[in-house]
C-alpha positions, 0 to 999 in steps of 0.5 A, a space after each residue: 500500500 505504501 509503495 502504491 502511494 509513493 508511486 502515485 505521488 512520484 507520478 504526480 510530481 515528476 511531470 511538474 518538475 520537467 519542462 515540456 519537450 514539445 514546441 509548436 510553431 505555427 508557419 501560417 498565421 491564423 486568419 481572423 476576419 477583418 471588421 470594417 468600421 463605418 460612420 454615418 455620413 447622410 440619411 435622406 428620407 424622401 416621402 413625396 412624390 415617391 418614397 425613397 431612403 438613401 443612406 451614405 456611410 463612410 467605410 474604413 473610417 480614419 484609414 487611407 482607404 476611407 470611402 463612401 458607400 451609398 445604399 438606397 431603398 427600394 432595393 433589389 431582391 432579396 431585400 425586404 423593401 422592394 416596392 414603394 409601399 414597403 419603403 413608405 411603411 419603413 419610413 413610418 416605422 422609423 418616424 414612430 420608433 422608440 429611440 431611447 434604447 437604440 439610436 436611429 443610426 444603430 437601427 438603420 445600420 442593423 437594417 443595412 446588414 440584413 438587406 445588404 449582407 454581401 456588402 459587409 463581408 466579414 462583419 462590420 461595426 458602426 461608430 
């Protein structure tokens, strides 16, 4: 019994005293998705004669490759707002929404992420 106890104690202590004999070197770095940053530039809402919404975002804020991107409603399929009536409904929703929990820009940006996923590869953040 005493030998088993000593053997168990030795098996526990020996690995703790010896340095690891293996080393792993990554030859190719792990690719992480890049998140582009966007800042609002303009939001234009036209109610008459035809309901239209135009959003301009500044992409890659604060970098050399800073550009402006324009998004318009109604938008082509598979967008949720392809008709003038749907855009008028969206304008009404934006006009009556409670903005105490989420800002107007945050709501607009979330809608753009849903309707234009191909324009935001790898995700994005709004400033």
